[in-house]
C-alpha positions in Angstrom: 108.7 73.0 103.7 105.6 74.6 101.8 103.5 72.4 99.5 102.1 74.6 96.8 99.7 72.0 95.3 97.4 71.7 98.4 97.4 75.7 98.8 96.4 75.9 94.9 93.5 73.3 95.8 92.1 75.5 98.6 92.7 78.7 96.4 90.7 77.1 93.9 87.9 76.6 96.0 88.2 80.3 97.2 88.1 81.5 93.4 84.9 79.5 92.9 83.3 81.2 96.0 84.5 84.5 94.8 82.9 83.8 91.5 79.6 83.0 93.5 79.9 86.3 95.1 80.0 88.1 91.7 76.5 86.8 91.1 74.9 89.5 93.2 76.1 92.5 90.9 75.0 90.4 87.8 71.4 89.9 89.3 71.3 93.8 89.9 72.5 94.4 86.4 69.8 92.1 85.2 67.2 93.9 87.4 68.0 97.4 86.4 69.0 96.4 82.7 72.3 98.3 83.2 74.9 98.5 80.6 77.4 96.4 82.8 75.3 93.3 82.4 77.7 91.7 79.9 80.9 92.7 81.9 79.5 90.7 85.0 78.5 87.6 83.1 81.9 87.4 81.5 83.6 87.9 84.9 81.6 85.4 86.6 82.2 82.9 83.7 86.0 83.6 83.6 86.5 83.5 87.3 84.3 80.5 87.8 86.1 78.3 84.9 89.4 79.4 86.2 88.6 78.1 89.8 87.1 75.0 88.6 89.9 74.2 86.1 92.6 74.8 88.9 90.3 72.5 91.5 90.4 69.8 88.7 94.2 70.0 88.4 94.7 69.9 92.1 92.0 67.9 93.6 94.1 64.8 94.2 96.6 67.0 96.3 94.0 67.7 99.1 95.8 67.7 102.5 95.7 69.7 105.8 97.6 72.9 105.5 100.2 73.7 107.9 101.5 77.2 109.0 103.8 77.8 106.3 101.3 76.8 103.7 98.9 79.4 105.4 101.2 82.2 104.5 101.5 81.1 100.9 97.7 80.8 100.9 97.2 84.3 102.1 99.8 85.8 100.0 98.2 84.1 97.1 94.5 85.4 98.0 95.7 89.0 98.5 97.2 89.0 95.0 95.0 86.6 92.9 91.4 87.6 94.0 92.0 91.4 93.4 93.0 90.4 89.8 89.7 88.7 89.3 87.9 91.3 90.7 89.1 93.7 88.1 87.4 91.7 85.5 84.0 93.6 85.6 85.8 97.1 85.7 88.1 96.2 82.8 85.5 94.7 80.6 82.8 97.6 81.2 85.5 100.4 81.2 87.9 99.4 78.5 90.0 102.7 78.8 90.8 101.8 82.4 94.0 100.3 82.7 94.8 97.2 84.7 97.0 98.9 87.2 94.1 101.5 88.0 91.7 98.5 88.1 93.8 96.5 90.5 94.5 99.6 92.8 90.7 100.1 92.8 89.9 96.2 93.9 93.0 96.1 96.4 91.9 99.3 98.0 88.2 97.9 98.3 89.4 94.7 99.6 91.6 96.2 102.1 88.9 98.6 103.0 91.1 101.8 102.7 88.4 103.9 100.9 90.8 105.1 98.1 89.6 105.2 94.4 91.2 106.1 91.3 87.7 106.3 89.5 85.9 109.6 88.8 82.4 110.0 88.1 81.0 107.5 90.3 77.6 108.6 90.1 77.6 107.9 86.4 78.6 104.3 86.6 76.0 101.6 86.4 74.4 100.5 89.7 75.8 97.1 89.5 79.5 98.3 89.2 79.1 100.6 92.1 77.4 97.5 94.1 80.4 95.4 93.0 82.7 98.1 94.5 80.6 98.2 97.9 80.6 94.4 97.9 84.3 94.2 97.6 84.7 96.4 100.7 82.0 94.4 102.5 84.0 91.3 101.9 87.4 92.9 102.8 85.7 94.1 106.2 84.4 90.8 106.8 87.8 89.5 106.0 89.4 91.6 108.5 86.8 90.7 111.2 87.3 86.7 110.4 91.3 87.6 110.7 91.0 89.3 114.2 88.2 86.7 115.6 89.3 83.4 114.1 93.0 83.5 112.9 95.0 85.9 115.1 94.2 84.0 118.3 95.6 80.8 116.8 98.7 82.7 116.2 98.9 83.7 119.8 98.1 87.3 118.6 95.2 88.9 120.7 94.0 92.4 121.1 96.6 93.9 123.4 99.4 92.8 121.0 97.5 94.6 118.1 97.0 97.6 120.3 100.6 97.5 121.1 101.5 97.6 117.3 98.9 100.1 116.3 99.6 102.7 119.2 102.2 105.2 118.3 105.0 106.3 120.7 106.5 104.6 123.6 104.2 102.6 126.0 104.8 102.0 129.8 105.8 98.3 130.2 103.1 97.1 132.7 105.0 94.1 133.4 107.4 95.9 135.7 104.6 97.3 137.8 103.7 93.8 139.6 104.0 93.6 143.3 106.4 91.8 144.6 105.5 88.5 146.2 107.8 89.3 149.2 107.4 92.0 151.6 110.3 94.7 151.5 111.8 93.6 154.8 112.3 90.3 153.5 114.2 91.5 150.5 116.7 93.2 152.9 115.3 96.8 152.4 114.7 99.2 155.4 111.3 100.4 155.8 112.5 103.4 157.9 
C-alpha cells in the first residue's frame, strides 16, 4: 500500500533543494542587474516556503520508502518540480501562459531540447541561465537514474538497449553451446 505522507515528506525536501538551485540564477541576476531579479527572488521565496511548510506538516511521518512509494515519488517529482520551475518564467513574462511555461520547463528537465519561447537572445541572462540549469539538472537526473536506481530494479544497460533498439533483435540465449556433445544427444555426426 502506498503511504502518501512519507512520500510528501521526501518531496518537501526535494522542493527545498530545488529552491536552493534557484539561487544561482538569482545571483546572476544581481550580478548583471537584469530585469528578472524580482522574478527570481519571488520564485525562490515561494518555492522554499512551500517546501518548508510541506516539510513541517509531514515531518512526523518520516519512514523508509518502499518500491510503491518510490513510484508515487517519481510521479510527483516529475509533475510538481516543473510547476515550481515555471515561476521565474511566469513572473518575468506575464504574457506567457502556464501551459507554455510548463512545457518549457518539462522539456528542459527531460532534456528534449524543445522550446516554445522565441527571441531567446533578448531574454535576461538569468532567465537563460535558469533554462540551462534546468537542462543540466534533468541530464544529471537521467545519469543518476541510469547509474544508481535502474540497477536496483534489475534493469541494466542491455535491457535499456533492447527497449531502445528499433526492429527485431536476434535472441542470443538460443546460441549457447549444448553441454553435451551431439553424439550424446542421439544425433549422427555423418
